[in-house]
Residue frames relative to the residue before (quaternion, step in Angstrom):
aa qw qx qy qz dx dy dz
M 1.0000 0.0000 0.0000 0.0000 0.00 0.00 0.00
R 0.6053 0.5686 -0.3504 0.4330 3.64 0.99 -0.76
E 0.6754 0.4929 -0.2965 0.4614 3.60 0.92 -0.82
Y 0.6406 0.5148 -0.3147 0.4749 3.51 1.01 -0.70
L 0.6460 0.5119 -0.3171 0.4692 3.55 1.00 -0.88
L 0.6278 0.5212 -0.3575 0.4543 3.63 1.02 -0.74
T 0.6814 0.4968 -0.3128 0.4371 3.56 0.81 -0.93
I 0.6082 0.5343 -0.3483 0.4726 3.63 1.10 -0.78
L 0.6444 0.5514 -0.2959 0.4395 3.59 0.92 -1.03
V 0.6513 0.5125 -0.2846 0.4818 3.55 0.85 -1.13
A 0.7053 0.4604 -0.3063 0.4436 3.64 0.59 -1.00
A 0.6720 0.5212 -0.2741 0.4491 3.56 0.96 -0.83
L 0.6929 0.4421 -0.3004 0.4839 3.64 0.89 -0.81
V 0.6620 0.4908 -0.3369 0.4554 3.61 0.83 -0.92
A 0.6463 0.5111 -0.3369 0.4556 3.66 0.92 -0.76
Y 0.6387 0.5320 -0.3015 0.4670 3.59 1.03 -0.89
V 0.7081 0.4768 -0.2657 0.4479 3.51 0.76 -1.09
L 0.6783 0.5193 -0.2852 0.4347 3.60 0.95 -0.81
V 0.5611 0.6657 -0.3893 0.3008 3.61 0.98 -0.56
P 0.6238 0.5191 -0.3690 0.4530 3.73 0.88 -0.67
A 0.7024 0.4544 -0.3034 0.4562 3.61 0.85 -0.96
V 0.6002 0.5331 -0.3584 0.4766 3.65 1.12 -0.66
R 0.6415 0.5727 -0.3173 0.3998 3.53 0.92 -0.91
A 0.6639 0.4957 -0.2592 0.4964 3.48 1.09 -1.11
F 0.6437 0.5161 -0.3294 0.4591 3.65 0.97 -0.72
A 0.6463 0.5109 -0.3242 0.4649 3.61 0.99 -0.91
V 0.6222 0.5183 -0.3506 0.4704 3.65 0.95 -0.62
W 0.6881 0.4674 -0.2896 0.4734 3.56 0.82 -1.03
F 0.7000 0.4807 -0.2760 0.4503 3.62 1.02 -0.82
G 0.4986 -0.6821 0.4203 0.3308 3.57 1.16 -0.32
A 0.5298 0.6334 -0.4049 0.3926 3.57 1.24 0.32
Q 0.2641 0.7619 -0.5154 0.2900 3.42 0.33 1.44
A 0.3926 -0.6990 0.5469 0.2411 3.64 -1.11 0.77
V 0.1859 -0.7702 0.5992 0.1147 3.54 -0.58 1.15
P 0.5504 -0.6448 0.4125 0.3333 3.62 -0.85 0.97
R 0.1909 -0.7482 0.6322 0.0646 3.50 -1.16 0.89
D 0.7309 -0.4359 0.3128 0.4218 3.54 -1.29 0.27
R 0.7734 0.3757 -0.1700 0.4815 3.49 0.92 -1.10
D 0.5099 0.6409 -0.4227 0.3882 3.65 1.28 -0.05
V 0.4580 -0.6533 0.5337 0.2805 3.50 -1.42 0.48
H 0.6502 0.4907 -0.3277 0.4787 3.67 1.00 -0.75
V 0.3098 -0.7798 0.5317 0.1145 3.55 -1.19 0.79
I 0.7253 0.3421 -0.2274 0.5524 3.60 1.22 -0.22
P 0.5972 -0.5430 0.4220 0.4128 3.60 -1.14 0.43
T 0.0960 -0.8241 0.5583 -0.0029 3.56 -0.78 1.07
P 0.4734 -0.6972 0.4459 0.3016 3.68 -0.67 0.87
R 0.3047 -0.7331 0.5768 0.1924 3.47 -1.13 0.69
L 0.6196 0.6154 -0.3751 0.3109 3.63 -1.09 -0.72
G 0.2859 0.7819 -0.5026 0.2327 3.57 1.17 0.40
G 0.5730 0.6177 -0.3696 0.3918 3.55 1.21 -0.47
L 0.5475 0.6175 -0.3931 0.4055 3.52 1.23 -0.32
A 0.6264 0.5398 -0.3046 0.4727 3.49 1.10 -0.82
M 0.6643 0.5001 -0.3022 0.4662 3.53 1.01 -0.97
F 0.6459 0.4962 -0.3242 0.4812 3.58 0.97 -0.80
G 0.6219 0.4954 -0.3748 0.4769 3.70 0.95 -0.43
G 0.6115 0.5404 -0.3377 0.4690 3.59 1.07 -0.76
M 0.6363 0.5175 -0.3267 0.4696 3.64 1.01 -0.89
V 0.6637 0.5262 -0.2882 0.4468 3.57 0.82 -1.09
A 0.6982 0.4672 -0.2811 0.4640 3.58 0.82 -0.87
A 0.6312 0.5227 -0.3136 0.4795 3.62 1.06 -0.64
L 0.6782 0.4543 -0.3083 0.4884 3.51 0.93 -0.81
V 0.6375 0.4803 -0.3739 0.4724 3.72 0.97 -0.56
V 0.6187 0.5043 -0.3657 0.4786 3.68 0.94 -0.59
A 0.6419 0.5498 -0.3122 0.4339 3.60 0.99 -0.82
T 0.6584 0.5244 -0.3148 0.4387 3.50 1.04 -0.68
G 0.6368 0.5108 -0.2936 0.4973 3.58 1.40 -0.38
L 0.6369 0.4761 -0.3577 0.4896 3.53 1.18 -0.13
P 0.5719 -0.6427 0.3780 0.3421 3.59 -0.80 1.25
E 0.7677 0.3920 -0.2434 0.4446 3.66 0.55 -1.15
M 0.6036 0.5309 -0.3545 0.4777 3.69 1.02 -0.62
R 0.6207 0.5442 -0.3885 0.4094 3.59 0.87 -0.73
K 0.6302 0.5384 -0.3154 0.4622 3.55 1.08 -0.75
V 0.6256 0.5394 -0.3184 0.4650 3.56 1.05 -0.92
L 0.6945 0.5210 -0.2820 0.4083 3.65 0.78 -1.02
A 0.7690 0.1687 -0.1264 0.6035 3.60 1.26 -0.35
A 0.2557 0.7852 -0.5365 0.1736 3.63 0.72 0.96
G 0.8786 0.0438 -0.0339 0.4743 3.49 -0.99 0.97
D 0.7971 -0.2578 0.2240 0.4979 3.56 -0.76 -1.14
I 0.6671 0.4993 -0.2953 0.4673 3.49 1.27 0.04
S 0.1784 -0.7697 0.6110 0.0497 3.53 -0.88 1.09
V 0.1718 -0.8539 0.4818 0.0958 3.53 0.38 1.24
G 0.6422 0.5373 -0.3305 0.4355 3.65 0.85 -0.94
R 0.6916 0.4622 -0.2821 0.4780 3.58 0.80 -1.07
A 0.6607 0.5191 -0.3345 0.4268 3.64 0.85 -0.84
L 0.6754 0.4751 -0.3204 0.4641 3.63 0.98 -0.86
L 0.6788 0.5001 -0.3294 0.4251 3.59 0.86 -0.86
M 0.7028 0.4673 -0.2816 0.4566 3.61 0.86 -0.90
S 0.7075 0.4012 -0.2892 0.5048 3.62 0.76 -0.82
G 0.6716 0.4781 -0.3581 0.4383 3.62 0.89 -0.60
G 0.6149 0.5593 -0.3413 0.4389 3.50 1.09 -0.63
L 0.6122 0.5490 -0.3211 0.4698 3.52 1.10 -0.83
I 0.6836 0.5135 -0.2646 0.4461 3.53 0.84 -1.12
V 0.6375 0.5497 -0.2963 0.4513 3.53 1.06 -0.80
L 0.6646 0.5043 -0.2942 0.4663 3.53 0.99 -0.91
I 0.6355 0.4982 -0.3108 0.5013 3.57 1.05 -0.81
G 0.6874 0.5070 -0.2862 0.4343 3.60 0.95 -0.78
I 0.6258 0.5313 -0.3228 0.4711 3.46 1.26 -0.58
A 0.6314 0.5149 -0.3064 0.4923 3.56 1.13 -0.80
D 0.6703 0.4822 -0.3163 0.4671 3.59 1.03 -0.70
D 0.6552 0.5159 -0.3175 0.4513 3.61 0.89 -0.79
R 0.7412 0.4040 -0.2307 0.4839 3.52 1.09 -0.58
W 0.8454 0.1925 -0.0794 0.4919 3.60 1.00 -0.85
E 0.3431 -0.7600 0.4409 0.3320 3.48 1.51 -0.26
V 0.1609 -0.7875 0.5949 0.0031 3.49 0.08 1.48
D 0.5571 -0.6144 0.4694 0.3029 3.45 -1.28 0.79
P 0.6272 -0.5749 0.3543 0.3880 3.60 -1.07 0.62
L 0.6444 0.5406 -0.3509 0.4116 3.67 0.84 -0.72
T 0.6082 0.5443 -0.3268 0.4765 3.59 1.16 -0.65
K 0.6471 0.5184 -0.3019 0.4704 3.47 0.90 -1.01
F 0.6805 0.4721 -0.3239 0.4573 3.60 0.88 -1.05
A 0.6117 0.5549 -0.3412 0.4490 3.69 0.95 -0.65
G 0.6869 0.4540 -0.3066 0.4775 3.53 0.98 -0.79
Q 0.6071 0.5489 -0.3379 0.4647 3.62 1.07 -0.63
V 0.6494 0.4870 -0.3298 0.4820 3.57 1.01 -0.79
A 0.6237 0.5599 -0.3210 0.4411 3.53 1.02 -0.91
A 0.6520 0.5030 -0.2894 0.4879 3.61 0.95 -0.88
A 0.6224 0.5148 -0.3219 0.4939 3.63 1.05 -0.62
G 0.6325 0.5162 -0.3274 0.4756 3.51 1.07 -0.90
I 0.6216 0.5252 -0.3627 0.4540 3.74 0.96 -0.78
F 0.6249 0.5428 -0.3357 0.4496 3.62 0.98 -0.77
I 0.6784 0.5006 -0.2845 0.4563 3.53 0.94 -0.94
M 0.6520 0.5250 -0.2989 0.4581 3.61 1.03 -0.75
Q 0.7061 0.4274 -0.2224 0.5189 3.47 1.19 -0.74
G 0.6488 -0.5838 0.3012 0.3841 3.67 1.26 0.20
I 0.5642 0.5581 -0.4219 0.4383 3.54 1.22 0.07
Q 0.2614 0.7738 -0.5065 0.2762 3.51 -0.27 1.41
I 0.4478 -0.6510 0.5088 0.3418 3.56 -1.03 0.40
Y 0.1446 -0.8330 0.5328 0.0362 3.60 -0.45 1.23
V 0.7819 0.1266 -0.0130 0.6102 3.60 1.16 -0.86
I 0.0987 -0.7299 0.6720 0.0769 3.44 -1.46 0.50
P 0.4793 -0.6929 0.4525 0.2923 3.58 -1.08 0.73
Q 0.2566 -0.7614 0.5741 0.1579 3.53 -1.15 0.63
P 0.6334 -0.5691 0.3403 0.3990 3.57 -1.10 0.60
N 0.6598 0.5130 -0.3389 0.4320 3.66 1.04 -0.49
G 0.6586 -0.5409 0.3188 0.4148 3.60 1.17 0.11
E 0.6309 0.5062 -0.3362 0.4823 3.62 1.21 -0.33
T 0.3880 -0.6969 0.5485 0.2507 3.46 -1.41 0.19
L 0.3421 -0.7366 0.5628 0.1537 3.50 -1.09 0.84
T 0.2370 -0.7728 0.5721 0.1389 3.60 -0.64 1.10
L 0.2863 -0.7709 0.5595 0.1030 3.53 -0.82 1.22
P 0.3988 -0.6693 0.5873 0.2194 3.53 -1.07 0.96
P 0.6804 -0.5190 0.3278 0.4004 3.55 -1.16 0.38
A 0.6023 0.5689 -0.3669 0.4231 3.58 1.15 -0.55
Y 0.7248 0.3556 -0.2483 0.5353 3.64 1.23 -0.33
G 0.6529 0.5596 -0.2904 0.4197 3.52 1.02 -0.93
V 0.6390 0.5342 -0.3234 0.4491 3.59 0.97 -0.94
P 0.7312 0.4395 -0.2859 0.4363 3.69 0.54 -0.99
L 0.6163 0.5679 -0.3020 0.4544 3.47 1.21 -0.85
T 0.6191 0.5351 -0.2925 0.4947 3.57 1.09 -0.80
V 0.6717 0.5021 -0.2837 0.4649 3.52 0.84 -0.97
L 0.6542 0.5162 -0.2959 0.4669 3.52 1.00 -0.86
V 0.6531 0.5092 -0.3089 0.4677 3.61 0.93 -0.78
V 0.6440 0.5163 -0.3143 0.4688 3.60 1.01 -0.85
V 0.6967 0.4756 -0.2720 0.4630 3.57 0.70 -1.11
A 0.6834 0.4934 -0.2947 0.4502 3.59 0.82 -0.90
T 0.6609 0.4916 -0.3203 0.4679 3.59 0.92 -0.80
I 0.6466 0.5270 -0.3270 0.4440 3.62 0.94 -0.88
N 0.7136 0.4634 -0.2679 0.4519 3.59 0.91 -0.90
A 0.5984 0.5459 -0.3578 0.4647 3.54 1.20 -0.76
V 0.6380 0.4991 -0.3223 0.4899 3.68 0.95 -0.79
N 0.6360 0.5248 -0.3286 0.4606 3.62 0.91 -0.83
F 0.6569 0.5235 -0.2911 0.4578 3.57 1.00 -0.78
I 0.6175 0.5637 -0.3216 0.4444 3.57 1.16 -0.77
D 0.6622 0.5646 -0.3013 0.3898 3.55 1.09 -0.85
G 0.2952 0.7657 -0.5126 0.2527 3.57 0.38 1.43
L 0.7756 0.2660 -0.1626 0.5488 3.55 1.15 -0.34
D 0.6039 -0.5476 0.3881 0.4299 3.61 -1.06 0.35
G 0.8701 0.1024 -0.1357 0.4627 3.49 -0.87 1.21
L 0.4382 0.7096 -0.4624 0.3010 3.54 1.32 0.11
A 0.7195 0.4577 -0.2740 0.4447 3.60 0.58 -1.12
A 0.6539 0.4924 -0.3364 0.4656 3.66 0.89 -0.84
G 0.6821 0.4941 -0.3158 0.4369 3.66 0.86 -0.85
V 0.6964 0.5194 -0.2789 0.4092 3.46 0.88 -1.11
V 0.6654 0.4789 -0.2867 0.4957 3.55 1.13 -0.89
G 0.5907 0.5766 -0.3293 0.4584 3.54 1.12 -0.77
I 0.6532 0.4907 -0.3113 0.4855 3.59 0.94 -0.82
A 0.6617 0.5054 -0.2953 0.4686 3.57 0.92 -1.08
A 0.6320 0.5263 -0.3297 0.4635 3.69 1.02 -0.74
L 0.6469 0.5140 -0.2739 0.4922 3.57 0.99 -0.93
A 0.6474 0.5164 -0.3239 0.4575 3.58 0.99 -0.71
L 0.6625 0.4961 -0.2806 0.4861 3.53 1.04 -0.98
F 0.6550 0.4931 -0.3300 0.4679 3.61 0.89 -0.79
S 0.6600 0.5021 -0.3169 0.4603 3.61 0.86 -0.77
Y 0.6070 0.5748 -0.2967 0.4617 3.55 1.03 -0.95
A 0.7345 0.4524 -0.2325 0.4493 3.47 0.75 -1.21
Y 0.6940 0.5040 -0.2668 0.4396 3.51 0.85 -1.03
W 0.7283 0.4243 -0.2494 0.4768 3.60 0.73 -1.05
L 0.6645 0.4902 -0.3491 0.4431 3.53 0.89 -0.73
S 0.6339 0.4820 -0.3675 0.4804 3.65 1.00 -0.64
K 0.6421 0.5246 -0.3279 0.4529 3.71 0.99 -0.72
A 0.6726 0.4940 -0.2842 0.4720 3.62 0.96 -0.87
N 0.7439 0.3770 -0.1984 0.5149 3.70 1.09 -0.48
G 0.4927 -0.7065 0.3813 0.3357 3.50 1.31 0.38
M 0.4393 0.6685 -0.4760 0.3654 3.62 1.02 0.80
T 0.5956 -0.5423 0.4077 0.4301 3.56 -1.23 0.14
T 0.4025 -0.7372 0.5062 0.1955 3.45 -1.04 0.89
L 0.6037 0.5279 -0.3470 0.4863 3.60 1.35 -0.04
S 0.2245 0.7574 -0.5739 0.2160 3.52 -0.52 1.32
S 0.6054 -0.5706 0.4045 0.3798 3.56 -1.16 0.61
A 0.6249 0.5182 -0.3797 0.4435 3.75 0.93 -0.71
T 0.6907 0.4825 -0.3062 0.4432 3.56 0.86 -0.90
L 0.6103 0.5569 -0.3379 0.4508 3.61 1.08 -0.71
T 0.6554 0.5394 -0.2882 0.4432 3.58 1.04 -1.09
A 0.6618 0.5110 -0.2853 0.4685 3.52 1.03 -0.96
A 0.6474 0.5123 -0.3071 0.4734 3.60 1.03 -0.79
V 0.6382 0.5169 -0.3120 0.4777 3.64 0.99 -0.71
L 0.6857 0.4849 -0.2748 0.4682 3.48 0.94 -0.97
F 0.6120 0.5106 -0.3557 0.4881 3.65 1.04 -0.66
G 0.6562 0.5084 -0.3273 0.4514 3.68 0.85 -0.87
M 0.6239 0.5408 -0.3440 0.4471 3.61 0.93 -0.91
C 0.6897 0.4963 -0.2711 0.4522 3.60 0.79 -1.08
A 0.6770 0.5088 -0.2869 0.4478 3.56 0.94 -0.90
G 0.6921 0.4666 -0.2988 0.4625 3.58 1.02 -0.66
F 0.6683 0.4823 -0.2972 0.4821 3.61 1.15 -0.66
L 0.5852 0.6560 -0.3620 0.3101 3.60 0.98 -0.83
P 0.6476 0.5027 -0.3773 0.4307 3.70 0.81 -0.77
H 0.6675 0.4678 -0.3210 0.4822 3.70 0.92 -0.62
N 0.7215 0.4811 -0.2268 0.4434 3.61 1.09 -0.70
F 0.5828 0.6129 -0.3760 0.3788 3.62 1.14 -0.53
S 0.6395 -0.5916 0.3381 0.3559 3.52 -1.06 0.79
P 0.5652 -0.2910 -0.7690 0.0671 1.51 -1.65 1.96
A 0.4615 -0.7368 0.4380 0.2285 3.45 -0.59 1.39
R 0.2695 -0.7528 0.5728 0.1807 3.64 -0.99 0.88
I 0.7698 0.0977 -0.0526 0.6286 3.58 1.34 -0.26
F 0.2537 -0.7207 0.6178 0.1861 3.65 -1.18 0.58
M 0.5530 -0.6140 0.4634 0.3201 3.53 -1.26 0.67
G 0.2246 -0.7956 0.5180 0.2199 3.54 1.14 -0.72
D 0.7141 -0.3853 0.3237 0.4866 3.53 -1.28 -0.19
T 0.5428 0.6079 -0.4076 0.4119 3.57 1.06 -0.46
G 0.7518 0.3909 -0.2057 0.4896 3.60 0.92 -0.81
S 0.6621 0.5347 -0.3060 0.4266 3.47 0.94 -0.92
M 0.6526 0.4847 -0.2809 0.5101 3.61 0.99 -0.87
L 0.6773 0.4943 -0.3457 0.4212 3.58 0.90 -0.82
I 0.6989 0.4697 -0.2818 0.4599 3.58 0.82 -0.83
G 0.5845 0.5401 -0.3610 0.4860 3.57 1.17 -0.59
L 0.6386 0.5295 -0.3253 0.4539 3.56 0.98 -0.87
L 0.7105 0.4360 -0.2940 0.4677 3.65 0.75 -0.86
L 0.6080 0.5300 -0.3804 0.4525 3.61 1.14 -0.54
S 0.6299 0.5198 -0.3245 0.4772 3.57 1.01 -0.83
A 0.6475 0.5448 -0.3253 0.4221 3.68 0.96 -0.82
S 0.6686 0.4838 -0.2901 0.4844 3.50 0.98 -0.94
T 0.6413 0.5250 -0.3318 0.4507 3.63 0.98 -0.79
I 0.6712 0.5086 -0.2920 0.4533 3.55 0.92 -0.91
M 0.6997 0.4649 -0.2778 0.4660 3.58 0.83 -0.78
L 0.6260 0.5429 -0.3097 0.4663 3.55 1.18 -0.66
T 0.5728 0.6269 -0.3680 0.3787 3.61 1.17 -0.70
G 0.8132 0.2485 -0.1511 0.5041 3.59 0.81 -0.78
Q 0.4125 0.7324 -0.4683 0.2721 3.64 1.28 0.33
F 0.8043 0.2977 -0.1343 0.4964 3.54 0.87 -1.01
D 0.3515 -0.6911 0.5971 0.2059 3.59 -1.15 0.83
S 0.4453 -0.7327 0.4547 0.2410 3.50 -0.66 1.22
A 0.6079 0.5616 -0.3686 0.4233 3.61 1.16 -0.39
N 0.7221 0.4130 -0.2547 0.4931 3.57 1.12 -0.49
L 0.5187 0.6407 -0.4150 0.3849 3.59 1.20 0.12
A 0.4500 -0.6972 0.4741 0.2943 3.69 -0.81 0.85
N 0.7589 0.4266 -0.2231 0.4384 3.59 0.90 -0.76
G 0.6464 -0.5419 0.3267 0.4264 3.51 1.17 0.48
L 0.7890 -0.3791 0.2394 0.4201 3.56 -1.19 -0.64
F 0.4770 0.7118 -0.4134 0.3080 3.51 1.23 -0.59
P 0.6910 0.4946 -0.3376 0.4048 3.67 0.65 -0.92
F 0.5532 0.6170 -0.3512 0.4358 3.57 1.23 -0.52
Y 0.7109 0.4811 -0.2305 0.4583 3.50 1.10 -0.78
V 0.4957 0.7234 -0.4029 0.2620 3.53 1.24 -0.63
P 0.6588 0.5120 -0.3296 0.4419 3.71 0.74 -0.91
L 0.6715 0.4921 -0.3003 0.4656 3.58 1.02 -0.82
L 0.7282 0.4385 -0.2439 0.4668 3.58 1.12 -0.70
L 0.5573 0.6477 -0.3908 0.3424 3.61 1.11 -0.55
V 0.6893 0.4923 -0.2959 0.4415 3.58 0.77 -1.02
P 0.6640 0.4656 -0.3243 0.4869 3.61 0.89 -0.87
A 0.6407 0.5245 -0.3482 0.4395 3.63 0.96 -0.67
V 0.6190 0.5406 -0.3181 0.4726 3.58 1.14 -0.82
A 0.7591 0.4106 -0.1669 0.4768 3.50 0.97 -1.00
A 0.4230 0.7409 -0.4456 0.2712 3.54 1.36 -0.14
V 0.7174 0.4509 -0.3342 0.4127 3.62 0.62 -0.86
P 0.6926 0.4386 -0.3303 0.4679 3.66 0.89 -0.77
F 0.6095 0.5511 -0.3688 0.4345 3.63 1.10 -0.65
M 0.6464 0.4849 -0.3365 0.4835 3.62 0.92 -0.69
D 0.6191 0.5172 -0.3556 0.4720 3.57 1.03 -0.66
M 0.6166 0.5440 -0.3214 0.4697 3.65 1.08 -0.72
L 0.6912 0.4785 -0.2811 0.4629 3.59 0.92 -0.88
L 0.6084 0.5518 -0.3017 0.4840 3.52 1.12 -0.75
A 0.6709 0.5140 -0.3004 0.4421 3.55 1.02 -0.86
V 0.6561 0.4871 -0.3160 0.4821 3.47 1.04 -0.91
W 0.6587 0.4944 -0.3326 0.4594 3.71 0.94 -0.67
R 0.6412 0.5240 -0.3281 0.4545 3.55 1.05 -0.78
R 0.6922 0.4631 -0.3047 0.4621 3.57 0.74 -1.00
T 0.6554 0.5030 -0.3409 0.4485 3.72 0.76 -0.95
N 0.6641 0.4964 -0.3352 0.4474 3.69 0.93 -0.72
Q 0.6617 0.4801 -0.2845 0.5006 3.60 1.26 -0.44
G 0.4801 -0.6769 0.4161 0.3716 3.55 1.31 0.00
R 0.5475 0.5722 -0.4490 0.4137 3.63 1.03 0.62
S 0.6383 -0.5071 0.3886 0.4295 3.50 -1.35 0.15
P 0.5428 -0.6213 0.4409 0.3535 3.65 -1.05 0.61
F 0.6784 0.4672 -0.2915 0.4863 3.62 1.22 -0.40
S 0.4952 0.6613 -0.4479 0.3418 3.62 1.18 0.01
P 0.4429 -0.7502 0.4116 0.2675 3.64 -0.68 0.98
D 0.0308 0.7953 -0.6050 -0.0224 3.55 -1.13 0.33
K 0.4246 -0.7006 0.5004 0.2802 3.57 -1.19 0.04
Q 0.4647 0.6366 -0.4722 0.3947 3.65 0.88 1.04
H 0.3256 0.7422 -0.5258 0.2581 3.60 0.98 0.52
L 0.6966 -0.4692 0.2989 0.4531 3.61 -1.13 0.34
H 0.7028 0.4790 -0.2922 0.4374 3.61 0.85 -0.92
H 0.5935 0.5274 -0.3643 0.4867 3.59 1.24 -0.44
R 0.6249 0.5547 -0.3108 0.4530 3.57 1.12 -0.81
L 0.6553 0.4961 -0.3110 0.4773 3.55 1.04 -0.86
L 0.6048 0.5328 -0.3457 0.4805 3.65 1.05 -0.68
E 0.6968 0.4874 -0.2816 0.4445 3.54 0.87 -0.90
L 0.5877 0.5652 -0.3419 0.4671 3.51 1.18 -0.49
G 0.5989 -0.5724 0.3369 0.4474 3.60 1.21 -0.36
H 0.4545 0.6739 -0.4494 0.3705 3.67 1.24 0.07
S 0.3837 -0.6647 0.5608 0.3105 3.56 -1.11 0.48
T 0.7222 -0.4341 0.3053 0.4436 3.56 -1.34 0.24
R 0.6510 0.5152 -0.3012 0.4691 3.53 0.98 -1.03
Q 0.6836 0.4646 -0.3192 0.4636 3.68 0.80 -0.86
A 0.6130 0.5336 -0.3774 0.4439 3.63 0.98 -0.61
V 0.6634 0.4739 -0.3285 0.4769 3.64 0.90 -0.82
L 0.6475 0.5277 -0.3331 0.4373 3.61 0.89 -0.85
I 0.6327 0.5026 -0.3590 0.4671 3.60 1.09 -0.65
M 0.6402 0.5044 -0.3453 0.4653 3.59 1.00 -0.66
Y 0.6036 0.5502 -0.3454 0.4622 3.57 1.07 -0.64
F 0.6262 0.5700 -0.3178 0.4267 3.46 1.00 -0.96
W 0.7207 0.4379 -0.2600 0.4702 3.57 0.67 -1.13
V 0.6433 0.5085 -0.3453 0.4564 3.60 0.87 -0.73
G 0.6748 0.4977 -0.2825 0.4660 3.54 0.90 -0.92
L 0.6227 0.5199 -0.3476 0.4703 3.59 0.99 -0.69
L 0.6898 0.4661 -0.3054 0.4622 3.64 0.85 -0.90
A 0.6903 0.4836 -0.3081 0.4412 3.57 0.90 -0.77
S 0.6641 0.4709 -0.3128 0.4892 3.57 1.02 -0.73
G 0.6064 0.5644 -0.3657 0.4243 3.60 1.00 -0.52
L 0.6455 0.5159 -0.2973 0.4783 3.46 1.04 -0.97
V 0.6775 0.4704 -0.3176 0.4679 3.63 0.81 -1.05
G 0.6171 0.5614 -0.3530 0.4235 3.62 0.92 -0.77
L 0.6909 0.4498 -0.3105 0.4732 3.51 0.79 -0.95
A 0.6724 0.4923 -0.3444 0.4324 3.66 0.95 -0.49
L 0.7371 0.4389 -0.2447 0.4519 3.59 1.12 -0.67
F 0.7688 0.3590 -0.1575 0.5053 3.59 1.12 -0.76
D 0.5097 -0.6789 0.4508 0.2757 3.51 -1.05 0.78
A 0.6866 0.4784 -0.2760 0.4728 3.57 1.06 -0.82
A 0.1737 -0.8283 0.5281 0.0701 3.55 0.25 1.38
W 0.6753 0.5082 -0.3104 0.4352 3.68 0.88 -0.87
I 0.6295 0.5206 -0.3457 0.4618 3.55 1.08 -0.48
T 0.6160 0.5578 -0.3043 0.4656 3.42 1.13 -0.81
L 0.6805 0.4839 -0.2790 0.4743 3.51 0.93 -1.05
G 0.5972 0.5948 -0.3215 0.4315 3.55 1.03 -0.83
V 0.7215 0.4296 -0.2373 0.4886 3.48 0.75 -1.16
T 0.6268 0.4995 -0.3546 0.4815 3.65 0.97 -0.57
M 0.6683 0.4736 -0.3506 0.4541 3.67 0.81 -0.68
V 0.6192 0.5220 -0.3636 0.4604 3.67 0.97 -0.85
V 0.6781 0.4982 -0.3169 0.4376 3.61 0.74 -0.93
A 0.6188 0.5528 -0.3291 0.4507 3.53 1.08 -0.85
I 0.6725 0.4942 -0.2992 0.4626 3.58 0.85 -1.04
A 0.6377 0.5066 -0.3222 0.4825 3.65 0.93 -0.89
G 0.6356 0.5351 -0.3304 0.4477 3.63 0.92 -0.80
M 0.6608 0.5458 -0.2797 0.4327 3.45 0.90 -1.08
V 0.6753 0.5102 -0.2813 0.4523 3.50 0.92 -1.10
L 0.6642 0.5133 -0.2834 0.4638 3.58 0.97 -0.93
M 0.6287 0.5515 -0.3193 0.4456 3.60 1.06 -0.93
L 0.7179 0.4183 -0.2451 0.4996 3.59 0.96 -0.82
A 0.6869 0.5035 -0.3015 0.4286 3.63 0.94 -0.76
L 0.6730 0.5242 -0.3535 0.3839 3.71 0.75 -0.66
P 0.6550 0.4565 -0.3595 0.4831 3.73 0.87 -0.47
R 0.6496 0.5161 -0.3322 0.4487 3.54 1.06 -0.78
R 0.6065 0.4972 -0.3603 0.5051 3.70 1.09 -0.56
R 0.6649 0.5064 -0.3351 0.4348 3.58 0.84 -0.78
R 0.6351 0.5000 -0.3355 0.4839 3.69 1.04 -0.84
R 0.6517 0.5315 -0.3240 0.4334 3.62 0.91 -0.78
A 0.6720 0.4844 -0.3025 0.4716 3.48 1.00 -0.84
A 0.6142 0.5358 -0.3248 0.4798 3.54 1.13 -0.69
A 0.6567 0.5032 -0.3265 0.4571 3.59 0.93 -0.83
L 0.6659 0.4971 -0.3080 0.4633 3.58 0.95 -0.89
A 0.6518 0.4945 -0.3375 0.4656 3.63 0.96 -0.62
G 0.6208 0.5300 -0.3366 0.4694 3.60 1.13 -0.70
R 0.6426 0.5411 -0.2961 0.4546 3.57 1.08 -0.93
G 0.6280 0.5446 -0.3007 0.4676 3.53 1.12 -0.74
D 0.6596 0.5047 -0.2822 0.4803 3.47 1.04 -0.78
A 0.6660 0.5159 -0.2895 0.4544 3.49 1.09 -0.89
G 0.6089 0.5607 -0.3470 0.4410 3.64 1.19 -0.55
G 0.6758 0.5222 -0.3077 0.4196 3.55 1.06 -0.39
T 0.7579 -0.3570 0.2902 0.4626 3.48 -1.15 -0.56
G 0.5249 -0.6479 0.4161 0.3627 3.64 1.22 -0.24
R 0.6691 0.4579 -0.2858 0.5109 3.45 1.46 -0.10
P 0.6074 -0.5157 0.4147 0.4394 3.74 -0.99 0.39
S 0.4775 -0.6698 0.4817 0.3020 3.54 -0.95 0.85
E 0.3015 -0.7548 0.5651 0.1414 3.51 -1.09 0.88
R 0.4994 -0.6374 0.5086 0.2926 3.46 -1.14 0.82
P 0.4990 -0.6551 0.4637 0.3267 3.68 -0.83 0.90
R 0.3901 -0.7200 0.5225 0.2376 3.52 -0.99 0.84
M 0.4872 -0.6298 0.5367 0.2791 3.47 -1.27 0.75
P 0.5033 -0.6319 0.4734 0.3511 3.60 -1.02 0.67
V 0.4621 -0.6793 0.5079 0.2589 3.49 -1.09 0.70
């Protein structure tokens, strides 16, 4: 655990320290997000925050190579994790820089994402097995494993890109997912008497550190955006950890049966469930109104939370809450035998969160109404401080 904590700390510190320099470079380079009608930010904000996150990743991998046990993990068997992350991450960052500055067309970005997945496959990061309902695993030949790996990488990158709609939302959500994957892999290995050192666990740890270091600069009001440079990079690492975890555990050796084997495949969809549902509703809403499904509007979930009376920070924290609840529920079901207790606790927390989410803006509106009524009961002019006698 100490070696993991060190890599997390290095990734976080380097990402945090690099942000001011990256921000200055983005302003000089002209990579800034100009406010649009549907945006929440009101002033031009520099992009390219992903460069600082990439620096945190590189620093963490360099430190990991100096740790005896981690060095073995980075080049374990047929998988060269360090080389795969550096090569594919570097490619994604270059495409992201071009997009943040000149807006690359979707086809070019898609080709770059597929190429990054191809680098993973060439370095041994690939889906080799999938679980079956009968408890056995199905070995996938390259004809099936390769396209499935590409699909997972591209889908995860674009899911994270879609999440990036509010200050701090993508970094926080992916950080929560990375922490959940790390906890799942570490504690499940420990509980079943396996080694806790693995490439998937290391990748999740580095990803969590990158997000944690960048988030203080990106939380509302954001001083810098991660841009496509960052959203595609953290999506890439999230997919890498998911793919490597898929084949890490043998379902026959797991104490809680087959369900833990499915967790890596379920976790990313669970994390992206809320924004994905928002995307489907947006497509349905726009087509019903006779508009293009890609036409922008201000009726997304975060816009509705703002209309309810929540601040931007509260809207992001609400999204954190639901993502964290889904992720912790899945990890809890994988680690603990008492499934009904885990489900019960999750439901109680969900109900409490829903009540608070609806009650807070209502209380704020009531307080504002009472304050307005108090002003109306007076003279209609600002109250004056009584004068002292001369």
